[in-house]
Backbone bond lengths (Angstrom), bond angles and torsions (degrees), N, CA, C in turn:
res aa  C-N    CA-C-N  psi(-1)  N-CA   C-N-CA  omega(-1)  CA-C   N-CA-C  phi
1 M - - - 1.456 - - 1.526 107.55 -
2 S 1.301 116.68 126.71 1.456 119.80 178.36 1.490 112.81 -95.91
3 T 1.282 116.24 149.07 1.466 121.47 177.07 1.507 108.30 -110.95
4 T 1.276 114.88 140.30 1.467 118.45 179.09 1.495 109.66 -108.53
5 Q 1.309 114.77 147.28 1.458 120.45 175.99 1.509 109.96 -85.07
6 P 1.336 118.54 141.64 1.451 118.17 177.73 1.543 110.54 -66.55
7 I 1.299 115.43 147.11 1.467 120.80 178.13 1.488 107.46 -79.43
8 R 1.371 114.88 129.56 1.456 119.99 179.00 1.519 107.78 -89.67
9 S 1.297 114.90 127.29 1.460 121.27 -178.56 1.525 110.28 -78.14
10 R 1.354 116.28 147.53 1.458 122.73 175.80 1.514 110.30 -85.34
11 R 1.311 119.47 -13.16 1.458 121.55 179.54 1.507 110.27 -85.43
12 P 1.339 117.90 141.45 1.483 117.79 176.77 1.499 111.45 -65.89
13 P 1.309 116.69 151.41 1.489 119.05 177.10 1.546 108.72 -64.22
14 P 1.306 117.79 155.76 1.456 122.48 -176.12 1.545 111.67 -56.69
15 E 1.326 117.30 -34.47 1.461 117.89 -177.68 1.532 113.46 -74.65
16 L 1.353 116.06 -13.12 1.471 119.34 179.17 1.523 109.99 -83.65
17 T 1.285 113.54 113.70 1.467 117.74 179.57 1.514 108.21 -129.74
18 G 1.300 115.71 172.00 1.489 117.93 175.78 1.482 113.80 91.71
19 G 1.326 120.10 26.52 1.433 122.64 177.64 1.523 112.70 -54.27
20 P 1.343 119.52 -50.52 1.446 120.06 178.72 1.508 113.16 -59.56
21 E 1.325 117.40 -42.74 1.449 122.20 -179.68 1.519 111.34 -65.34
22 F 1.344 116.01 -42.15 1.432 119.51 179.77 1.528 110.91 -65.84
23 A 1.313 118.86 -40.47 1.477 122.50 178.56 1.529 109.47 -62.00
24 I 1.313 116.53 -41.85 1.481 119.43 179.31 1.530 110.77 -68.55
25 D 1.303 116.92 -40.86 1.483 119.67 176.53 1.531 110.21 -58.89
26 V 1.328 115.76 -43.29 1.486 120.77 -176.99 1.541 107.37 -67.25
27 A 1.297 119.19 -41.43 1.460 121.95 179.64 1.536 110.20 -60.62
28 R 1.315 115.87 -46.47 1.461 120.30 -179.88 1.526 111.00 -65.60
29 L 1.290 117.96 -42.29 1.458 121.89 178.21 1.555 110.12 -60.06
30 A 1.328 115.97 -44.86 1.454 118.79 -179.46 1.535 110.81 -66.04
31 A 1.328 117.52 -43.87 1.478 120.84 -179.98 1.503 110.95 -65.64
32 D 1.314 118.57 -36.80 1.466 121.52 179.04 1.525 112.63 -69.83
33 N 1.344 116.68 -10.93 1.468 121.42 -177.30 1.545 109.00 -123.21
34 R 1.326 113.79 41.28 1.478 123.48 167.19 1.529 115.39 69.62
35 T 1.319 116.42 20.15 1.457 119.02 170.21 1.509 109.09 -79.88
36 E 1.289 117.38 132.44 1.491 121.51 -175.62 1.520 110.78 -98.69
37 D 1.345 115.97 157.90 1.438 125.19 173.88 1.547 112.39 48.21
38 V 1.313 114.82 51.18 1.460 121.50 -178.59 1.525 110.51 -75.77
39 K 1.322 116.86 131.22 1.454 122.54 179.58 1.522 108.76 -135.68
40 V 1.335 114.40 144.96 1.484 120.20 172.06 1.513 104.84 -117.99
41 L 1.333 115.97 122.32 1.447 122.95 177.84 1.525 110.56 -105.30
42 D 1.304 116.56 130.41 1.483 121.62 179.62 1.542 106.84 -91.20
43 L 1.272 116.81 107.69 1.468 123.47 -177.28 1.514 113.81 -96.66
44 R 1.341 117.21 1.77 1.478 120.92 -179.48 1.502 107.53 -57.72
45 G 1.314 117.48 128.06 1.449 124.35 -179.95 1.525 112.72 86.23
46 L 1.323 118.19 -9.45 1.459 121.48 178.25 1.535 112.96 -110.58
47 S 1.332 117.02 -20.91 1.443 121.17 -176.95 1.518 110.44 -140.82
48 N 1.333 115.84 139.79 1.472 120.41 175.34 1.537 110.25 -89.23
49 L 1.290 118.25 -6.03 1.471 120.05 -174.81 1.540 113.63 -88.85
50 T 1.314 117.52 -34.62 1.440 121.46 -176.38 1.526 111.13 -155.76
51 D 1.270 118.15 165.35 1.456 122.49 178.32 1.513 113.76 -97.80
52 F 1.349 115.72 -31.27 1.466 119.03 -176.44 1.527 110.83 -143.38
53 F 1.316 115.46 142.34 1.470 123.50 167.17 1.494 107.02 -106.91
54 V 1.296 117.54 136.94 1.460 123.55 165.92 1.517 105.68 -113.67
55 L 1.367 115.52 117.11 1.456 121.86 -178.41 1.499 110.22 -110.39
56 G 1.320 115.82 143.24 1.466 119.27 177.24 1.517 110.92 -158.04
57 T 1.343 115.24 155.17 1.439 121.26 177.92 1.529 107.91 -109.38
58 G 1.288 115.15 121.56 1.463 121.01 179.11 1.513 111.35 -82.85
59 T 1.313 114.33 160.66 1.483 120.14 -178.08 1.526 110.38 -98.33
60 S 1.334 119.86 -18.71 1.445 123.96 176.01 1.514 108.97 -164.29
61 S 1.299 114.76 166.93 1.469 120.42 178.88 1.546 108.38 -61.62
62 R 1.287 117.51 -46.30 1.466 121.48 -179.67 1.539 110.72 -59.98
63 Q 1.292 117.04 -44.69 1.473 120.45 -179.56 1.550 110.49 -62.18
64 M 1.319 116.68 -44.82 1.484 122.61 -178.81 1.527 110.19 -60.90
65 H 1.333 116.91 -45.72 1.466 120.34 178.51 1.534 110.63 -64.57
66 A 1.339 116.63 -38.28 1.474 119.17 177.95 1.508 111.52 -62.38
67 V 1.349 117.28 -42.79 1.447 121.10 178.86 1.520 111.57 -63.40
68 V 1.306 117.50 -43.03 1.486 121.07 179.32 1.548 108.95 -63.71
69 D 1.303 118.33 -37.44 1.456 120.08 176.72 1.547 111.01 -66.29
70 L 1.309 117.32 -38.29 1.467 120.97 177.50 1.554 110.64 -67.51
71 I 1.286 116.38 -38.59 1.496 120.78 177.18 1.536 107.52 -64.18
72 R 1.291 117.72 -45.15 1.454 121.75 -179.49 1.510 110.75 -60.83
73 Q 1.326 119.49 -42.10 1.461 123.06 178.01 1.520 110.33 -64.78
74 H 1.355 116.86 -43.06 1.467 119.54 179.15 1.524 109.16 -63.43
75 A 1.305 116.85 -45.08 1.455 120.18 -178.00 1.534 109.13 -60.75
76 K 1.325 116.86 -43.06 1.442 120.73 -178.99 1.524 110.78 -61.21
77 S 1.338 116.60 -36.47 1.484 120.42 177.50 1.546 112.30 -63.74
78 L 1.339 114.79 -23.39 1.468 120.93 178.14 1.531 112.28 -100.02
79 D 1.313 115.57 12.40 1.474 121.29 -178.55 1.525 111.85 62.08
80 R 1.332 115.51 34.24 1.476 120.54 175.64 1.516 108.44 -108.57
81 A 1.317 116.06 135.99 1.438 119.82 174.52 1.525 109.80 -118.82
82 P 1.316 117.71 143.46 1.452 117.91 179.99 1.557 110.64 -68.33
83 F 1.311 115.99 143.07 1.451 120.58 170.65 1.504 110.18 -68.67
84 G 1.335 114.08 -31.59 1.435 122.05 176.69 1.518 111.19 -176.97
85 I 1.346 114.60 152.98 1.426 120.53 174.31 1.538 107.17 -128.69
86 A 1.310 118.16 126.93 1.448 121.42 -179.74 1.536 107.64 -119.16
87 D 1.333 114.21 124.82 1.477 119.03 175.77 1.504 107.68 -156.43
88 T 1.306 112.55 175.06 1.443 121.84 175.12 1.507 108.69 -129.15
89 Q 1.290 118.53 162.97 1.477 119.86 177.55 1.522 110.64 -61.83
90 S 1.347 116.99 -31.74 1.479 119.65 -178.77 1.537 110.84 -75.66
91 A 1.326 116.10 -18.41 1.472 122.66 176.26 1.535 114.16 48.97
92 T 1.316 115.95 63.34 1.457 119.89 172.65 1.532 109.03 -88.39
93 W 1.336 115.62 -27.14 1.487 122.09 178.28 1.521 106.48 -155.31
94 I 1.310 114.63 122.97 1.468 120.17 176.66 1.553 105.68 -117.89
95 L 1.309 114.92 130.02 1.442 119.79 179.64 1.542 107.96 -120.15
96 A 1.342 115.08 127.27 1.467 121.34 175.97 1.493 108.03 -119.08
97 D 1.315 117.60 115.84 1.465 123.63 -172.76 1.512 109.40 -103.10
98 Y 1.322 116.42 111.69 1.448 122.85 175.35 1.506 111.35 -107.62
99 I 1.315 116.15 26.32 1.462 126.87 176.86 1.544 110.99 71.27
100 D 1.325 119.17 -70.13 1.439 118.39 178.94 1.500 114.39 -85.53
101 V 1.340 116.63 -11.38 1.444 123.11 177.62 1.563 105.75 -134.39
102 V 1.326 116.98 124.23 1.431 121.69 175.55 1.519 109.30 -116.96
103 V 1.327 116.97 124.83 1.431 122.79 -177.07 1.539 108.74 -101.51
104 H 1.362 114.67 129.98 1.467 121.18 176.89 1.517 107.88 -120.92
105 L 1.329 116.11 116.76 1.456 120.93 173.11 1.517 107.75 -113.38
106 F 1.332 113.97 123.31 1.491 119.60 -178.77 1.493 110.96 -117.41
107 D 1.358 115.78 161.45 1.468 117.52 160.30 1.525 105.10 -81.73
108 A 1.307 116.59 167.84 1.478 120.87 -172.32 1.543 111.37 -59.32
109 E 1.317 116.18 -43.54 1.470 119.92 -176.45 1.552 110.46 -61.84
110 H 1.311 117.64 -45.10 1.447 120.24 -176.10 1.519 111.65 -77.24
111 R 1.312 118.06 -28.82 1.461 120.53 175.00 1.494 109.20 -60.64
112 E 1.334 117.01 -45.15 1.479 121.60 179.81 1.530 110.31 -69.17
113 Y 1.313 117.89 -39.84 1.471 121.13 -176.98 1.495 112.22 -66.32
114 Y 1.322 118.24 -47.47 1.482 120.60 -177.73 1.519 111.32 -80.44
115 D 1.263 120.30 -26.43 1.470 127.27 172.92 1.505 113.08 45.46
116 L 1.328 117.85 53.11 1.420 122.27 174.33 1.509 112.52 -59.23
117 D 1.361 115.16 -31.01 1.465 119.30 176.87 1.521 111.73 -59.41
118 G 1.338 116.23 -41.15 1.425 121.33 178.72 1.514 114.16 -78.08
119 L 1.355 115.30 -38.59 1.432 120.81 179.69 1.529 111.15 -60.16
120 W 1.315 116.42 -39.52 1.458 123.79 178.98 1.518 111.94 -104.51
121 G 1.324 116.07 32.97 1.445 124.25 -177.32 1.523 114.52 -57.91
122 D 1.342 115.84 -24.56 1.485 118.88 178.48 1.492 113.11 -80.43
123 A 1.312 119.03 -10.08 1.468 121.75 -177.60 1.493 110.12 -79.36
124 P 1.321 116.69 135.06 1.477 119.08 178.01 1.542 109.42 -66.84
125 Q 1.353 115.50 144.50 1.443 120.12 175.99 1.543 108.45 -91.53
126 V 1.299 114.64 137.10 1.458 120.70 177.38 1.519 108.01 -87.87
127 D 1.316 117.99 130.39 1.454 121.64 176.89 1.512 108.16 -81.01
128 W 1.315 115.70 90.18 1.447 122.12 -175.18 1.520 112.64 -77.35
129 R 1.299 118.04 -7.48 1.442 121.23 179.74 1.545 112.44 -82.14
130 E 1.348 116.15 -11.40 1.455 120.83 177.86 1.517 109.18 -69.17
131 E 1.314 115.88 156.36 1.469 120.36 173.82 1.520 109.02 -67.66
132 K 1.306 115.81 146.44 1.477 120.56 177.39 1.483 109.91 -56.26
133 G 1.360 114.07 139.43 1.443 116.93 176.11 1.535 114.46 91.12
134 S 1.347 117.13 -15.02 1.472 120.18 -178.36 1.510 112.69 -97.60
135 G 1.344 117.53 -10.97 1.435 122.74 -178.97 1.474 113.34 -87.68
136 V 1.363 116.64 164.45 1.433 119.57 -178.76 1.539 112.03 -87.81
137 F 1.308 118.60 1.05 1.433 121.84 -175.32 1.535 113.17 -94.66
138 F 1.339 118.14 6.69 1.445 119.54 -179.78 1.470 112.58 -98.70
């Protein structure tokens, strides 16, 4: 008799809300911890996989791993768990998938090479530096 594994959905559960707020929190957390060129892209209506990308350039492998750990702690405080986190010890690109928000931290070389900023150039950028509640994305 074979057992089958349940299929994990890519859509967030109905009780999970606050994608824009979480993306902005993550961007601020990354920027506050020396991540450079942080951007939040609003992919709603452009992608069926996620609603937001948070992109950032790390200054070192250690710094990038520390930021991902801080993001994980913040997410846990909001009862969010990552769908998956992909990284390597060399940390050229770390991806943290929270279903409605996907975080990409790159080193400078790989950020330029993969050019997600250009690939998703049609996506509106969220001004994450605004105070909460004053933006149009809430």
